[in-house]
All heavy atoms as TSV, in Angstrom:
chain	resi	resn	atom	element	x	y	z
A	1	MET	N	N	0.844	-1.182	0.000
A	1	MET	CA	C	0.000	0.000	0.000
A	1	MET	C	C	0.889	1.244	0.000
A	1	MET	O	O	1.811	1.355	0.791
A	1	MET	CB	C	-0.899	-0.014	1.223
A	1	MET	CG	C	-1.765	1.202	1.337
A	1	MET	SD	S	-2.788	1.124	2.803
A	1	MET	CE	C	-4.355	1.321	2.051
A	2	LYS	N	N	0.594	2.165	-0.911
A	2	LYS	CA	C	1.354	3.403	-0.999
A	2	LYS	C	C	0.970	4.330	0.140
A	2	LYS	O	O	-0.170	4.375	0.567
A	2	LYS	CB	C	1.069	4.084	-2.330
A	2	LYS	CG	C	1.652	3.363	-3.510
A	2	LYS	CD	C	1.182	3.932	-4.819
A	2	LYS	CE	C	1.668	5.311	-5.060
A	2	LYS	NZ	N	1.329	5.823	-6.389
A	3	LYS	N	N	1.943	5.095	0.598
A	3	LYS	CA	C	1.701	6.089	1.635
A	3	LYS	C	C	2.088	7.456	1.096
A	3	LYS	O	O	3.040	7.587	0.336
A	3	LYS	CB	C	2.517	5.765	2.882
A	3	LYS	CG	C	2.078	4.492	3.564
A	3	LYS	CD	C	2.856	4.279	4.827
A	3	LYS	CE	C	2.407	2.993	5.491
A	3	LYS	NZ	N	3.108	2.765	6.741
A	4	LEU	N	N	1.340	8.454	1.502
A	4	LEU	CA	C	1.625	9.821	1.085
A	4	LEU	C	C	2.782	10.350	1.920
A	4	LEU	O	O	2.711	10.399	3.144
A	4	LEU	CB	C	0.394	10.705	1.271
A	4	LEU	CG	C	0.554	12.177	0.924
A	4	LEU	CD1	C	0.942	12.345	-0.532
A	4	LEU	CD2	C	-0.724	12.925	1.224
A	5	LYS	N	N	3.870	10.702	1.234
A	5	LYS	CA	C	5.046	11.251	1.896
A	5	LYS	C	C	5.617	12.370	1.044
A	5	LYS	O	O	5.430	12.391	-0.160
A	5	LYS	CB	C	6.105	10.165	2.092
A	5	LYS	CG	C	5.653	9.070	3.018
A	5	LYS	CD	C	6.764	8.114	3.313
A	5	LYS	CE	C	6.224	7.071	4.267
A	5	LYS	NZ	N	7.215	6.585	5.169
A	6	LYS	N	N	6.327	13.294	1.689
A	6	LYS	CA	C	6.996	14.357	0.939
A	6	LYS	C	C	8.115	13.743	0.110
A	6	LYS	O	O	8.846	12.880	0.573
A	6	LYS	CB	C	7.556	15.416	1.881
A	6	LYS	CG	C	6.486	16.239	2.545
A	6	LYS	CD	C	7.058	17.407	3.290
A	6	LYS	CE	C	7.473	16.977	4.671
A	6	LYS	NZ	N	7.869	18.080	5.539
A	7	SER	N	N	8.248	14.206	-1.101
A	7	SER	CA	C	9.217	13.651	-2.040
A	7	SER	C	C	10.633	14.134	-1.740
A	7	SER	O	O	10.852	15.280	-1.360
A	7	SER	CB	C	8.840	14.046	-3.465
A	7	SER	OG	O	9.792	13.559	-4.372
A	8	LEU	N	N	11.580	13.224	-1.938
A	8	LEU	CA	C	12.995	13.598	-1.863
A	8	LEU	C	C	13.536	13.993	-3.233
A	8	LEU	O	O	14.457	14.786	-3.333
A	8	LEU	CB	C	13.821	12.425	-1.313
A	8	LEU	CG	C	13.564	12.019	0.125
A	8	LEU	CD1	C	14.360	10.775	0.480
A	8	LEU	CD2	C	13.926	13.151	1.066
A	9	ASN	N	N	12.948	13.419	-4.292
A	9	ASN	CA	C	13.445	13.635	-5.652
A	9	ASN	C	C	12.782	14.812	-6.346
A	9	ASN	O	O	13.440	15.568	-7.050
A	9	ASN	CB	C	13.230	12.377	-6.500
A	9	ASN	CG	C	13.934	11.184	-5.899
A	9	ASN	OD1	O	14.984	11.319	-5.310
A	9	ASN	ND2	N	13.348	10.015	-6.048
A	10	ASN	N	N	11.480	14.965	-6.203
A	10	ASN	CA	C	10.717	16.017	-6.876
A	10	ASN	C	C	10.423	17.141	-5.896
A	10	ASN	O	O	9.284	17.429	-5.578
A	10	ASN	CB	C	9.406	15.450	-7.437
A	10	ASN	CG	C	9.656	14.442	-8.514
A	10	ASN	OD1	O	10.487	14.664	-9.374
A	10	ASN	ND2	N	8.947	13.333	-8.469
A	11	LYS	N	N	11.462	17.787	-5.442
A	11	LYS	CA	C	11.336	18.786	-4.388
A	11	LYS	C	C	11.645	20.166	-4.945
A	11	LYS	O	O	12.691	20.371	-5.549
A	11	LYS	CB	C	12.326	18.419	-3.289
A	11	LYS	CG	C	12.242	19.222	-2.055
A	11	LYS	CD	C	13.329	18.756	-1.107
A	11	LYS	CE	C	12.793	18.660	0.278
A	11	LYS	NZ	N	13.811	18.296	1.235
A	12	MET	N	N	10.711	21.107	-4.765
A	12	MET	CA	C	10.970	22.499	-5.138
A	12	MET	C	C	11.064	23.341	-3.862
A	12	MET	O	O	12.031	24.041	-3.647
A	12	MET	CB	C	9.861	23.053	-6.028
A	12	MET	CG	C	9.729	22.375	-7.366
A	12	MET	SD	S	10.880	22.867	-8.616
A	12	MET	CE	C	10.425	24.505	-8.994
A	13	VAL	N	N	10.039	23.272	-3.017
A	13	VAL	CA	C	10.041	24.007	-1.757
A	13	VAL	C	C	10.233	23.031	-0.604
A	13	VAL	O	O	11.239	23.060	0.095
A	13	VAL	CB	C	8.744	24.825	-1.583
A	13	VAL	CG1	C	8.714	25.506	-0.240
A	13	VAL	CG2	C	8.598	25.834	-2.698
A	14	SER	N	N	9.265	22.157	-0.408
A	14	SER	CA	C	9.379	21.202	0.693
A	14	SER	C	C	9.076	19.769	0.272
A	14	SER	O	O	9.209	18.863	1.076
A	14	SER	CB	C	8.440	21.606	1.831
A	14	SER	OG	O	7.102	21.434	1.424
A	15	GLY	N	N	8.645	19.555	-0.956
A	15	GLY	CA	C	8.366	18.208	-1.435
A	15	GLY	C	C	6.915	17.792	-1.342
A	15	GLY	O	O	6.585	16.652	-1.642
A	16	VAL	N	N	6.025	18.707	-0.938
A	16	VAL	CA	C	4.608	18.363	-0.780
A	16	VAL	C	C	3.976	18.044	-2.137
A	16	VAL	O	O	3.375	16.982	-2.311
A	16	VAL	CB	C	3.831	19.501	-0.074
A	16	VAL	CG1	C	2.341	19.236	-0.097
A	16	VAL	CG2	C	4.305	19.650	1.354
A	17	CYS	N	N	4.113	18.923	-3.101
A	17	CYS	CA	C	3.511	18.681	-4.421
A	17	CYS	C	C	4.160	17.489	-5.109
A	17	CYS	O	O	3.479	16.712	-5.788
A	17	CYS	CB	C	3.632	19.924	-5.298
A	17	CYS	SG	S	2.605	21.299	-4.749
A	18	GLY	N	N	5.464	17.314	-4.940
A	18	GLY	CA	C	6.136	16.153	-5.489
A	18	GLY	C	C	5.631	14.863	-4.880
A	18	GLY	O	O	5.441	13.862	-5.563
A	19	GLY	N	N	5.401	14.874	-3.578
A	19	GLY	CA	C	4.869	13.697	-2.901
A	19	GLY	C	C	3.451	13.375	-3.330
A	19	GLY	O	O	3.102	12.206	-3.525
A	20	ILE	N	N	2.631	14.397	-3.498
A	20	ILE	CA	C	1.258	14.183	-3.971
A	20	ILE	C	C	1.285	13.645	-5.396
A	20	ILE	O	O	0.535	12.727	-5.728
A	20	ILE	CB	C	0.439	15.487	-3.876
A	20	ILE	CG1	C	0.232	15.870	-2.410
A	20	ILE	CG2	C	-0.903	15.339	-4.577
A	20	ILE	CD1	C	-0.372	17.237	-2.196
A	21	GLY	N	N	2.157	14.194	-6.228
A	21	GLY	CA	C	2.283	13.715	-7.599
A	21	GLY	C	C	2.720	12.264	-7.667
A	21	GLY	O	O	2.200	11.480	-8.458
A	22	GLU	N	N	3.683	11.880	-6.838
A	22	GLU	CA	C	4.127	10.485	-6.798
A	22	GLU	C	C	3.024	9.570	-6.272
A	22	GLU	O	O	2.884	8.438	-6.727
A	22	GLU	CB	C	5.372	10.355	-5.926
A	22	GLU	CG	C	6.600	10.988	-6.536
A	22	GLU	CD	C	7.785	11.009	-5.600
A	22	GLU	OE1	O	7.673	10.516	-4.450
A	22	GLU	OE2	O	8.844	11.517	-6.014
A	23	TYR	N	N	2.239	10.055	-5.324
A	23	TYR	CA	C	1.176	9.250	-4.730
A	23	TYR	C	C	0.073	8.934	-5.741
A	23	TYR	O	O	-0.443	7.822	-5.783
A	23	TYR	CB	C	0.597	9.972	-3.518
A	23	TYR	CG	C	-0.461	9.190	-2.781
A	23	TYR	CD1	C	-0.114	8.114	-1.967
A	23	TYR	CD2	C	-1.800	9.523	-2.888
A	23	TYR	CE1	C	-1.076	7.388	-1.281
A	23	TYR	CE2	C	-2.772	8.808	-2.207
A	23	TYR	CZ	C	-2.402	7.752	-1.407
A	23	TYR	OH	O	-3.361	7.037	-0.740
A	24	VAL	N	N	-0.297	9.925	-6.567
A	24	VAL	CA	C	-1.380	9.736	-7.532
A	24	VAL	C	C	-0.870	9.440	-8.942
A	24	VAL	O	O	-1.652	9.395	-9.892
A	24	VAL	CB	C	-2.341	10.950	-7.562
A	24	VAL	CG1	C	-3.047	11.117	-6.246
A	24	VAL	CG2	C	-1.614	12.217	-7.939
A	25	ASN	N	N	0.453	9.228	-9.087
A	25	ASN	CA	C	1.079	8.919	-10.379
A	25	ASN	C	C	0.812	9.983	-11.441
A	25	ASN	O	O	0.427	9.683	-12.565
A	25	ASN	CB	C	0.654	7.540	-10.891
A	25	ASN	CG	C	1.205	6.433	-10.040
A	25	ASN	OD1	O	2.312	6.529	-9.536
A	25	ASN	ND2	N	0.430	5.380	-9.865
A	26	VAL	N	N	1.012	11.234	-11.056
A	26	VAL	CA	C	0.857	12.372	-11.957
A	26	VAL	C	C	2.157	13.176	-11.880
A	26	VAL	O	O	2.812	13.208	-10.833
A	26	VAL	CB	C	-0.348	13.252	-11.532
A	26	VAL	CG1	C	-0.458	14.491	-12.383
A	26	VAL	CG2	C	-1.625	12.463	-11.584
A	27	ASP	N	N	2.514	13.819	-12.982
A	27	ASP	CA	C	3.704	14.653	-12.997
A	27	ASP	C	C	3.572	15.751	-11.934
A	27	ASP	O	O	2.560	16.456	-11.887
A	27	ASP	CB	C	3.871	15.272	-14.383
A	27	ASP	CG	C	5.148	16.078	-14.524
A	27	ASP	OD1	O	6.091	15.838	-13.744
A	27	ASP	OD2	O	5.195	16.925	-15.424
A	28	PRO	N	N	4.568	15.898	-11.052
A	28	PRO	CA	C	4.476	16.917	-10.001
A	28	PRO	C	C	4.304	18.339	-10.533
A	28	PRO	O	O	3.731	19.180	-9.843
A	28	PRO	CB	C	5.810	16.781	-9.262
A	28	PRO	CG	C	6.248	15.397	-9.523
A	28	PRO	CD	C	5.757	15.060	-10.890
A	29	THR	N	N	4.744	18.611	-11.758
A	29	THR	CA	C	4.550	19.938	-12.338
A	29	THR	C	C	3.070	20.238	-12.514
A	29	THR	O	O	2.630	21.372	-12.289
A	29	THR	CB	C	5.283	20.037	-13.689
A	29	THR	OG1	O	6.655	19.701	-13.487
A	29	THR	CG2	C	5.180	21.425	-14.262
A	30	VAL	N	N	2.291	19.237	-12.877
A	30	VAL	CA	C	0.840	19.410	-13.018
A	30	VAL	C	C	0.233	19.755	-11.656
A	30	VAL	O	O	-0.604	20.663	-11.555
A	30	VAL	CB	C	0.195	18.137	-13.607
A	30	VAL	CG1	C	-1.313	18.244	-13.619
A	30	VAL	CG2	C	0.733	17.859	-14.993
A	31	ILE	N	N	0.670	19.069	-10.616
A	31	ILE	CA	C	0.168	19.350	-9.264
A	31	ILE	C	C	0.548	20.768	-8.858
A	31	ILE	O	O	-0.275	21.496	-8.286
A	31	ILE	CB	C	0.731	18.325	-8.253
A	31	ILE	CG1	C	0.378	16.895	-8.659
A	31	ILE	CG2	C	0.260	18.642	-6.843
A	31	ILE	CD1	C	-1.096	16.584	-8.653
A	32	ARG	N	N	1.757	21.195	-9.171
A	32	ARG	CA	C	2.195	22.555	-8.820
A	32	ARG	C	C	1.374	23.622	-9.542
A	32	ARG	O	O	1.007	24.637	-8.941
A	32	ARG	CB	C	3.677	22.724	-9.150
A	32	ARG	CG	C	4.569	21.942	-8.226
A	32	ARG	CD	C	6.039	22.180	-8.548
A	32	ARG	NE	N	6.842	21.258	-7.773
A	32	ARG	CZ	C	7.465	20.195	-8.274
A	32	ARG	NH1	N	7.410	19.945	-9.566
A	32	ARG	NH2	N	8.156	19.396	-7.488
A	33	VAL	N	N	1.069	23.389	-10.813
A	33	VAL	CA	C	0.267	24.360	-11.575
A	33	VAL	C	C	-1.148	24.423	-11.003
A	33	VAL	O	O	-1.702	25.512	-10.809
A	33	VAL	CB	C	0.256	23.988	-13.073
A	33	VAL	CG1	C	-0.778	24.797	-13.831
A	33	VAL	CG2	C	1.633	24.173	-13.676
A	34	ILE	N	N	-1.730	23.275	-10.719
A	34	ILE	CA	C	-3.076	23.246	-10.124
A	34	ILE	C	C	-3.068	23.960	-8.779
A	34	ILE	O	O	-3.982	24.725	-8.457
A	34	ILE	CB	C	-3.582	21.795	-9.999
A	34	ILE	CG1	C	-3.831	21.201	-11.383
A	34	ILE	CG2	C	-4.824	21.714	-9.134
A	34	ILE	CD1	C	-4.100	19.717	-11.389
A	35	TRP	N	N	-2.010	23.726	-7.993
A	35	TRP	CA	C	-1.915	24.359	-6.674
A	35	TRP	C	C	-1.776	25.875	-6.802
A	35	TRP	O	O	-2.382	26.619	-6.030
A	35	TRP	CB	C	-0.720	23.785	-5.900
A	35	TRP	CG	C	-0.929	23.886	-4.430
A	35	TRP	CD1	C	-0.675	24.971	-3.634
A	35	TRP	CD2	C	-1.485	22.900	-3.573
A	35	TRP	NE1	N	-1.022	24.703	-2.350
A	35	TRP	CE2	C	-1.516	23.429	-2.281
A	35	TRP	CE3	C	-1.937	21.609	-3.784
A	35	TRP	CZ2	C	-1.998	22.711	-1.197
A	35	TRP	CZ3	C	-2.403	20.903	-2.700
A	35	TRP	CH2	C	-2.437	21.449	-1.436
A	36	ALA	N	N	-1.009	26.339	-7.787
A	36	ALA	CA	C	-0.846	27.780	-7.997
A	36	ALA	C	C	-2.159	28.427	-8.416
A	36	ALA	O	O	-2.507	29.514	-7.939
A	36	ALA	CB	C	0.229	28.034	-9.046
A	37	ILE	N	N	-2.900	27.764	-9.292
A	37	ILE	CA	C	-4.209	28.279	-9.713
A	37	ILE	C	C	-5.168	28.301	-8.528
A	37	ILE	O	O	-5.906	29.280	-8.323
A	37	ILE	CB	C	-4.769	27.445	-10.881
A	37	ILE	CG1	C	-3.904	27.661	-12.132
A	37	ILE	CG2	C	-6.221	27.778	-11.159
A	37	ILE	CD1	C	-4.196	26.694	-13.268
A	38	ALA	N	N	-5.139	27.240	-7.721
A	38	ALA	CA	C	-6.004	27.195	-6.538
A	38	ALA	C	C	-5.640	28.296	-5.549
A	38	ALA	O	O	-6.524	28.909	-4.938
A	38	ALA	CB	C	-5.910	25.826	-5.871
A	39	ALA	N	N	-4.352	28.569	-5.397
A	39	ALA	CA	C	-3.924	29.633	-4.486
A	39	ALA	C	C	-4.407	30.993	-4.964
A	39	ALA	O	O	-4.794	31.841	-4.158
A	39	ALA	CB	C	-2.405	29.633	-4.361
A	40	PHE	N	N	-4.415	31.190	-6.270
A	40	PHE	CA	C	-4.876	32.463	-6.822
A	40	PHE	C	C	-6.378	32.644	-6.632
A	40	PHE	O	O	-6.834	33.695	-6.193
A	40	PHE	CB	C	-4.514	32.542	-8.308
A	40	PHE	CG	C	-4.957	33.808	-8.964
A	40	PHE	CD1	C	-4.300	34.999	-8.720
A	40	PHE	CD2	C	-6.046	33.816	-9.816
A	40	PHE	CE1	C	-4.703	36.178	-9.323
A	40	PHE	CE2	C	-6.464	34.983	-10.426
A	40	PHE	CZ	C	-5.791	36.165	-10.175
A	41	PHE	N	N	-7.157	31.603	-6.945
A	41	PHE	CA	C	-8.612	31.729	-6.896
A	41	PHE	C	C	-9.200	31.540	-5.500
A	41	PHE	O	O	-10.348	31.914	-5.262
A	41	PHE	CB	C	-9.268	30.748	-7.870
A	41	PHE	CG	C	-9.126	31.176	-9.305
A	41	PHE	CD1	C	-8.304	30.475	-10.173
A	41	PHE	CD2	C	-9.779	32.291	-9.777
A	41	PHE	CE1	C	-8.156	30.871	-11.492
A	41	PHE	CE2	C	-9.636	32.713	-11.094
A	41	PHE	CZ	C	-8.822	31.989	-11.958
A	42	SER	N	N	-8.436	30.961	-4.578
A	42	SER	CA	C	-8.976	30.763	-3.226
A	42	SER	C	C	-8.550	31.876	-2.280
A	42	SER	O	O	-8.760	31.779	-1.079
A	42	SER	CB	C	-8.503	29.421	-2.675
A	42	SER	OG	O	-7.104	29.454	-2.443
A	43	LEU	N	N	-7.958	32.927	-2.834
A	43	LEU	CA	C	-7.516	34.087	-2.060
A	43	LEU	C	C	-6.550	33.698	-0.945
A	43	LEU	O	O	-6.600	34.219	0.164
A	43	LEU	CB	C	-8.718	34.847	-1.492
A	43	LEU	CG	C	-9.724	35.358	-2.525
A	43	LEU	CD1	C	-10.918	35.979	-1.843
A	43	LEU	CD2	C	-9.073	36.338	-3.481
A	44	GLY	N	N	-5.690	32.743	-1.230
A	44	GLY	CA	C	-4.647	32.364	-0.280
A	44	GLY	C	C	-4.953	31.173	0.597
A	44	GLY	O	O	-4.096	30.751	1.360
A	45	ALA	N	N	-6.151	30.623	0.528
A	45	ALA	CA	C	-6.485	29.471	1.366
A	45	ALA	C	C	-5.621	28.265	1.013
A	45	ALA	O	O	-5.223	27.492	1.889
A	45	ALA	CB	C	-7.960	29.115	1.222
A	46	ALA	N	N	-5.276	28.109	-0.258
A	46	ALA	CA	C	-4.427	26.991	-0.671
A	46	ALA	C	C	-3.020	27.143	-0.095
A	46	ALA	O	O	-2.359	26.142	0.196
A	46	ALA	CB	C	-4.376	26.896	-2.189
A	47	ILE	N	N	-2.565	28.358	0.100
A	47	ILE	CA	C	-1.250	28.577	0.705
A	47	ILE	C	C	-1.263	28.141	2.162
A	47	ILE	O	O	-0.315	27.512	2.643
A	47	ILE	CB	C	-0.828	30.048	0.562
A	47	ILE	CG1	C	-0.669	30.397	-0.913
A	47	ILE	CG2	C	0.445	30.338	1.338
A	47	ILE	CD1	C	-0.478	31.861	-1.198
A	48	VAL	N	N	-2.330	28.454	2.864
A	48	VAL	CA	C	-2.464	28.027	4.262
A	48	VAL	C	C	-2.518	26.500	4.344
A	48	VAL	O	O	-1.855	25.893	5.192
A	48	VAL	CB	C	-3.720	28.658	4.914
A	48	VAL	CG1	C	-3.951	28.102	6.303
A	48	VAL	CG2	C	-3.583	30.171	4.945
A	49	ILE	N	N	-3.254	25.872	3.447
A	49	ILE	CA	C	-3.332	24.410	3.408
A	49	ILE	C	C	-1.961	23.822	3.109
A	49	ILE	O	O	-1.553	22.827	3.721
A	49	ILE	CB	C	-4.387	23.949	2.390
A	49	ILE	CG1	C	-5.776	24.355	2.854
A	49	ILE	CG2	C	-4.316	22.444	2.164
A	49	ILE	CD1	C	-6.860	24.176	1.825
A	50	TYR	N	N	-1.212	24.431	2.196
A	50	TYR	CA	C	0.128	23.957	1.866
A	50	TYR	C	C	1.035	24.003	3.093
A	50	TYR	O	O	1.773	23.054	3.376
A	50	TYR	CB	C	0.726	24.797	0.740
A	50	TYR	CG	C	2.055	24.276	0.242
A	50	TYR	CD1	C	2.118	23.341	-0.773
A	50	TYR	CD2	C	3.258	24.709	0.805
A	50	TYR	CE1	C	3.326	22.853	-1.233
A	50	TYR	CE2	C	4.473	24.227	0.357
A	50	TYR	CZ	C	4.496	23.299	-0.658
A	50	TYR	OH	O	5.701	22.814	-1.093
A	51	ILE	N	N	0.984	25.086	3.827
A	51	ILE	CA	C	1.814	25.229	5.033
A	51	ILE	C	C	1.443	24.162	6.059
A	51	ILE	O	O	2.322	23.570	6.696
A	51	ILE	CB	C	1.681	26.643	5.616
A	51	ILE	CG1	C	2.319	27.649	4.648
A	51	ILE	CG2	C	2.332	26.738	6.991
A	51	ILE	CD1	C	2.044	29.089	4.978
A	52	ILE	N	N	0.167	23.876	6.196
A	52	ILE	CA	C	-0.267	22.813	7.109
A	52	ILE	C	C	0.268	21.469	6.641
A	52	ILE	O	O	0.772	20.668	7.443
A	52	ILE	CB	C	-1.805	22.793	7.237
A	52	ILE	CG1	C	-2.290	24.054	7.947
A	52	ILE	CG2	C	-2.287	21.539	7.951
A	52	ILE	CD1	C	-3.784	24.267	7.904
A	53	LEU	N	N	0.199	21.203	5.330
A	53	LEU	CA	C	0.678	19.932	4.789
A	53	LEU	C	C	2.186	19.768	4.955
A	53	LEU	O	O	2.670	18.635	5.095
A	53	LEU	CB	C	0.295	19.804	3.316
A	53	LEU	CG	C	-1.194	19.618	3.036
A	53	LEU	CD1	C	-1.441	19.576	1.527
A	53	LEU	CD2	C	-1.723	18.370	3.693
A	54	VAL	N	N	2.928	20.861	4.955
A	54	VAL	CA	C	4.376	20.779	5.173
A	54	VAL	C	C	4.662	20.113	6.515
A	54	VAL	O	O	5.596	19.322	6.646
A	54	VAL	CB	C	5.020	22.180	5.109
A	54	VAL	CG1	C	6.440	22.161	5.640
A	54	VAL	CG2	C	4.993	22.717	3.705
A	55	PHE	N	N	3.847	20.410	7.514
A	55	PHE	CA	C	4.065	19.853	8.847
A	55	PHE	C	C	3.354	18.525	9.069
A	55	PHE	O	O	3.767	17.740	9.918
A	55	PHE	CB	C	3.624	20.866	9.909
A	55	PHE	CG	C	4.460	22.114	9.894
A	55	PHE	CD1	C	3.964	23.297	9.394
A	55	PHE	CD2	C	5.768	22.093	10.360
A	55	PHE	CE1	C	4.739	24.444	9.372
A	55	PHE	CE2	C	6.554	23.232	10.349
A	55	PHE	CZ	C	6.039	24.413	9.852
A	56	VAL	N	N	2.301	18.242	8.311
A	56	VAL	CA	C	1.497	17.040	8.532
A	56	VAL	C	C	2.036	15.835	7.759
A	56	VAL	O	O	2.096	14.725	8.294
A	56	VAL	CB	C	0.018	17.302	8.158
A	56	VAL	CG1	C	-0.789	16.034	8.192
A	56	VAL	CG2	C	-0.579	18.336	9.093
A	57	ILE	N	N	2.436	16.032	6.507
A	57	ILE	CA	C	2.905	14.927	5.673
A	57	ILE	C	C	4.331	14.572	6.098
A	57	ILE	O	O	5.208	15.440	6.124
A	57	ILE	CB	C	2.869	15.285	4.182
A	57	ILE	CG1	C	1.439	15.574	3.741
A	57	ILE	CG2	C	3.464	14.157	3.351
A	57	ILE	CD1	C	1.322	16.023	2.301
A	58	PRO	N	N	4.582	13.304	6.411
A	58	PRO	CA	C	5.934	12.915	6.835
A	58	PRO	C	C	6.902	12.895	5.650
A	58	PRO	O	O	6.500	12.673	4.509
A	58	PRO	CB	C	5.736	11.506	7.393
A	58	PRO	CG	C	4.542	10.982	6.681
A	58	PRO	CD	C	3.648	12.175	6.443
A	59	PRO	N	N	8.176	13.109	5.922
A	59	PRO	CA	C	9.166	13.045	4.835
A	59	PRO	C	C	9.395	11.605	4.394
A	59	PRO	O	O	9.199	10.663	5.161
A	59	PRO	CB	C	10.418	13.637	5.459
A	59	PRO	CG	C	10.254	13.441	6.917
A	59	PRO	CD	C	8.777	13.503	7.185
A	60	ASP	N	N	9.820	11.461	3.156
A	60	ASP	CA	C	10.146	10.137	2.635
A	60	ASP	C	C	11.410	9.641	3.316
A	60	ASP	O	O	12.388	10.358	3.431
A	60	ASP	CB	C	10.340	10.213	1.121
A	60	ASP	CG	C	10.433	8.843	0.470
A	60	ASP	OD1	O	10.213	7.839	1.160
A	60	ASP	OD2	O	10.733	8.803	-0.730
A	61	ASP	N	N	11.381	8.391	3.762
A	61	ASP	CA	C	12.533	7.827	4.451
A	61	ASP	C	C	13.467	7.076	3.514
A	61	ASP	O	O	14.479	6.544	3.940
A	61	ASP	CB	C	12.085	6.900	5.585
A	61	ASP	CG	C	11.075	5.867	5.145
A	61	ASP	OD1	O	10.824	5.745	3.922
A	61	ASP	OD2	O	10.516	5.179	6.006
A	62	GLY	N	N	13.117	7.015	2.227
A	62	GLY	CA	C	13.962	6.372	1.250
A	62	GLY	C	C	13.746	4.881	1.110
A	62	GLY	O	O	14.339	4.241	0.257
A	63	ILE	N	N	12.910	4.286	1.944
A	63	ILE	CA	C	12.611	2.860	1.871
A	63	ILE	C	C	11.509	2.643	0.855
A	63	ILE	O	O	10.471	3.303	0.888
A	63	ILE	CB	C	12.186	2.315	3.252
A	63	ILE	CG1	C	13.317	2.505	4.248
A	63	ILE	CG2	C	11.781	0.850	3.148
A	63	ILE	CD1	C	12.961	2.156	5.665
A	64	ILE	N	N	11.705	1.717	-0.060
A	64	ILE	CA	C	10.733	1.440	-1.118
A	64	ILE	C	C	9.651	0.520	-0.598
A	64	ILE	O	O	9.931	-0.582	-0.093
A	64	ILE	CB	C	11.421	0.809	-2.346
A	64	ILE	CG1	C	12.462	1.759	-2.893
A	64	ILE	CG2	C	10.397	0.446	-3.416
A	64	ILE	CD1	C	13.319	1.166	-3.983
A	65	ASP	N	N	8.390	0.978	-0.680
A	65	ASP	CA	C	7.239	0.140	-0.299
A	65	ASP	C	C	6.825	-0.698	-1.475
A	65	ASP	O	O	6.688	-0.203	-2.589
A	65	ASP	CB	C	6.052	1.010	0.154
A	65	ASP	CG	C	6.359	1.771	1.435
A	65	ASP	OD1	O	7.166	1.270	2.226
A	65	ASP	OD2	O	5.783	2.849	1.629
A	66	VAL	N	N	6.607	-1.984	-1.249
A	66	VAL	CA	C	6.212	-2.887	-2.340
A	66	VAL	C	C	4.758	-3.217	-2.206
A	66	VAL	O	O	4.179	-3.376	-1.235
A	66	VAL	CB	C	7.060	-4.168	-2.325
A	66	VAL	CG1	C	6.608	-5.114	-3.408
A	66	VAL	CG2	C	8.511	-3.808	-2.486
């Protein structure tokens, strides 16, 4: 079973969008663009959610889950 973790490889700021992209098998750039659009139209609520996710989502430990 896959677990949502911050990415070590697809990291721009903290690895949240990279981790979400790896979890749902989507290019992390697509997740970043969607997140930027959401941040613009939600008047900053997506930024607050992102900051919360930085602390809630655990970092990747490098162990491969099968």
